[in-house]
C-alpha positions as CSV (number, residue, x, y, z in Angstrom):
1,M,39.8,83.5,36.3
2,T,40.5,85.9,39.1
3,Y,44.2,87.7,38.0
4,I,46.2,87.0,41.0
5,V,49.3,89.0,42.2
6,G,51.5,86.8,44.5
7,L,52.8,89.9,47.0
8,T,56.1,88.5,49.2
9,G,58.8,89.9,51.2
10,G,61.0,89.2,54.0
11,I,60.2,90.4,57.4
12,G,60.3,94.3,57.6
13,S,60.4,94.6,53.9
14,G,57.1,97.0,53.9
15,K,54.8,94.2,52.2
16,S,51.6,95.6,54.8
17,A,52.4,99.2,53.7
18,V,52.7,98.3,49.8
19,A,49.5,96.3,50.1
20,K,48.0,99.4,51.9
21,L,48.7,101.2,48.9
22,F,46.9,99.0,46.5
23,E,43.6,99.1,48.5
24,D,43.6,102.6,48.2
25,K,43.0,102.3,44.8
26,S,40.5,99.8,45.6
27,I,42.0,96.3,44.7
28,A,41.2,93.5,46.7
29,V,43.9,92.3,49.0
30,I,44.0,89.0,50.7
31,D,46.3,88.3,53.7
32,T,47.1,84.8,54.4
33,D,49.2,85.8,58.1
34,A,44.9,87.2,58.6
35,I,43.6,84.1,57.5
36,A,46.1,82.1,59.4
37,H,44.8,83.9,63.3
38,E,41.4,83.3,61.7
39,L,41.8,79.8,61.5
40,T,43.5,79.5,64.9
41,R,41.7,82.1,67.1
42,A,39.2,80.4,69.5
43,G,36.6,78.4,67.3
44,G,38.7,78.6,64.4
45,D,38.5,75.8,61.8
46,A,42.2,74.6,62.7
47,I,42.2,74.7,66.3
48,E,40.4,71.1,66.7
49,A,43.2,69.6,64.6
50,I,45.8,71.5,66.3
51,R,44.8,70.1,69.7
52,A,44.5,66.7,68.4
53,E,48.1,67.1,66.4
54,F,49.8,69.0,69.6
55,G,47.5,68.5,72.4
56,D,46.2,71.0,74.8
57,P,49.3,72.7,76.1
58,F,49.2,74.3,72.6
59,I,45.6,75.7,73.0
60,D,45.4,78.9,75.6
61,R,42.9,79.2,78.3
62,G,40.9,81.4,75.9
63,G,40.6,78.2,73.5
64,A,42.8,79.9,70.8
65,L,46.5,78.6,69.4
66,D,49.1,79.5,71.9
67,R,51.2,80.9,69.4
68,A,54.0,82.2,71.6
69,G,54.6,78.4,72.6
70,M,53.7,77.2,68.9
71,R,56.7,79.7,67.9
72,R,59.0,78.3,70.0
73,L,58.5,74.7,69.4
74,A,58.2,75.5,65.0
75,F,61.6,77.4,65.6
76,S,63.6,74.4,67.3
77,D,61.9,71.4,65.6
78,P,61.4,71.8,61.8
79,Q,59.2,68.5,61.9
80,A,56.9,70.3,64.0
81,R,56.8,73.0,61.5
82,Q,56.0,70.6,58.8
83,R,53.1,69.0,61.2
84,L,51.7,72.6,61.5
85,E,51.9,73.9,58.2
86,R,50.1,70.6,57.0
87,I,47.2,71.4,59.1
88,L,47.0,74.8,58.0
89,H,48.0,75.4,54.5
90,P,45.5,73.5,52.7
91,R,42.7,75.9,54.8
92,I,44.5,78.9,54.2
93,R,44.9,77.7,50.2
94,A,40.9,77.0,50.2
95,L,39.9,80.5,52.0
96,A,42.0,82.3,49.8
97,A,41.0,81.1,46.7
98,A,37.2,81.7,47.7
99,R,38.2,85.4,48.7
100,A,39.9,86.1,45.6
101,A,37.3,84.1,43.5
102,A,34.5,86.4,45.2
103,A,36.4,89.8,45.0
104,S,35.1,92.4,42.7
105,S,38.2,94.4,41.7
106,P,39.9,94.0,38.2
107,Y,42.9,92.2,39.9
108,V,43.6,90.5,43.8
109,I,46.8,91.0,46.0
110,L,47.4,87.5,47.6
111,M,50.0,88.7,50.0
112,V,51.8,85.4,50.9
113,P,55.0,86.4,53.4
114,L,56.4,82.6,52.9
115,L,55.6,82.2,49.3
116,V,59.1,81.9,48.0
117,E,60.1,79.2,50.9
118,G,57.7,77.3,49.5
119,G,55.1,76.9,52.0
120,L,51.8,77.7,50.1
121,I,53.5,76.7,46.7
122,D,53.1,73.4,45.3
123,E,53.6,72.4,41.4
124,N,50.9,74.5,40.4
125,N,52.3,77.9,41.9
126,R,52.6,79.5,38.6
127,R,48.8,78.8,37.8
128,R,48.1,80.4,41.3
129,Y,49.9,83.6,40.8
130,Q,50.2,85.4,37.3
131,R,52.4,87.7,39.0
132,V,55.0,87.2,41.6
133,L,55.8,90.6,43.2
134,V,58.6,91.0,45.6
135,V,58.7,94.0,48.1
136,D,62.8,94.2,48.6
137,C,64.9,96.2,50.8
138,P,68.7,95.8,52.2
139,E,69.0,93.4,55.0
140,E,70.1,96.0,57.2
141,V,66.5,98.1,57.0
142,Q,64.8,94.9,57.3
143,I,66.9,94.3,60.8
144,E,66.5,98.3,61.8
145,R,63.0,98.2,61.0
146,V,61.8,94.6,63.2
147,A,63.9,95.9,66.0
148,R,62.2,99.4,66.1
149,R,58.8,97.6,65.7
150,S,59.3,94.7,68.3
151,G,61.7,95.6,70.2
152,L,63.8,92.5,69.7
153,G,67.3,92.5,69.4
154,A,69.5,92.5,66.4
155,A,70.9,89.1,66.7
156,E,67.3,87.8,67.3
157,V,66.3,89.3,64.1
158,R,68.8,88.1,61.9
159,R,68.1,84.9,63.1
160,I,64.5,84.9,61.8
161,I,65.9,86.6,58.5
162,A,68.1,83.5,58.4
163,S,65.2,81.4,58.7
164,Q,63.2,82.9,55.5
165,A,64.5,82.9,51.5
166,A,67.6,84.4,50.5
167,R,67.2,88.3,49.4
168,S,68.4,86.9,46.1
169,E,65.8,83.7,46.1
170,R,63.3,86.2,46.0
171,L,64.2,88.9,43.4
172,A,65.2,85.2,41.3
173,A,61.9,84.1,41.5
174,A,60.3,87.6,41.2
175,D,58.4,89.5,37.7
176,D,57.9,92.4,39.8
177,V,60.0,94.4,42.2
178,I,59.2,97.4,44.7
179,D,62.2,99.1,46.3
180,N,61.5,100.0,49.9
181,G,64.6,100.4,51.0
182,G,63.7,104.2,51.4
183,A,61.0,106.3,52.5
184,L,57.5,105.2,52.1
185,E,56.4,108.2,49.8
186,A,58.6,106.5,47.4
187,L,56.5,103.5,47.2
188,R,53.9,105.4,45.7
189,P,55.0,106.1,41.9
190,Q,56.3,102.4,41.9
191,V,53.0,101.4,43.2
192,E,51.2,103.6,40.7
193,R,53.0,102.3,37.8
194,L,52.9,98.4,38.4
195,H,48.9,99.3,39.2
196,R,48.7,100.3,35.8
197,R,50.7,97.4,34.4
198,Y,48.0,94.8,36.5
199,L,45.0,96.6,35.1
200,A,46.1,96.0,31.5
201,L,47.4,92.7,31.9
202,S,44.2,91.5,33.7
203,R,42.1,92.8,31.2
204,P,40.5,90.1,29.4
205,A,41.8,89.5,26.2
206,G,40.2,91.6,23.1
207,A,38.6,94.2,25.8
208,G,38.9,97.8,24.8
209,G,41.2,100.4,26.6
210,D,40.0,103.2,29.0
């Protein structure tokens, strides 16, 4: 069975930076956000189901999901968000599982931004992920990073953060935590330590050491 580490964290926490450091160690990283984009681009597997559920106004002229329009709807209408999730999440799970099974690295990092919120978790969650790794930083750092990269105001960023799981909830769900409240360079030794741990944990029982 593929050894899977679920990587998560709030917006602006630095999940992508951490994932890149694992990739630099030749570890397969599967990004569920990227899979969602594949499914909702023109010709994507979810497009016709979205069209049937929400209508043509949510498909842009190029045949892809109108992301801005759907984002506005999903934020204002929780039931609409749930309808979209019912279309996307089974497809994301299936693709992620297939790619994890095909990976050749000793373990796989599965990056799931809303893992703790339950979007891709069901009663079998702890069977899906052997470890849950949370990238953590103070909320003030999240706000500054997201505002700088996106141009959004602090109030809008706070609204996005409030829609996600609380920092305490993510930390409570974590098997491992990376502190990304400081400089990027501080991530490297933390990733190195966890990489060694995951190599040991993913080694088949009875296998010898290096």
